[in-house]
C-alpha angles and dihedrals in degrees: 000000000000124000128171127169137165119193122180129186106185137346121206126181120193124346088308128037114269093182123088110234091359090160093054093231090133126053116280090254084079106078102331136096128200133213131174146158132198129024132294094047121157123184111169147129131231143156094236102071094089134013098265123089096240126100123265128191125231132199116187132172112190130197121334129040125308144065146261120215136179112185148164131194120209136181112243125207092213140332091258089103138123114231115202134171140158107225143169115200128182133175129167139158133163103201122104096226100034127085140182142181141187123201152160100229123202110194121195111213139183125233091275090056093249110152110241099177145324148223116216124199096197157150118213139179121248097263094045110127096216110123139159112270135164088276101033129061121187122209102193117214110234093216142344096271128108112278136173114235117195131169142154107250093218089055093045091054089065085073089059107061090168092063121082105215091204089066095056113108100149141030128206118205115200139177103214134184124175142168139181125210094342 
């Protein structure tokens, strides 16, 4: 059985929030874009995903092959920012050729919106091909419970030697869930 979920409560970048509707209290049409492929895709928001009364967002890609993605791209004044989110990620499959993964993805982009690198707060199945590279850093979730993830973007970029911080003009924050042959 395959199961992938990404829940996200709130995303904050810097000392203030650079994202529009980063707390998901308004419909996704305010600030967010959606993309998906395959069947059994759910991208929604509700107040019942954790015990507090606020809204959380969910991206879920069920059985099959494909992805679900909720994302927003913002201009950043510099990389001297604090990224913070409260997230719950879960990914599981039990098939030897299938794989899945759930992540909060932080893409670092230049002024032309070309992706230069990324940080992924994620959970992945054993066969998942995601790995650390010079332009990708994985922060592996320890379990499928809610956790706060906070880091200084300048410090995080030291994990990405293939990314030139001086070229970063934008960041894209995405809730992402994917599976292959599940």
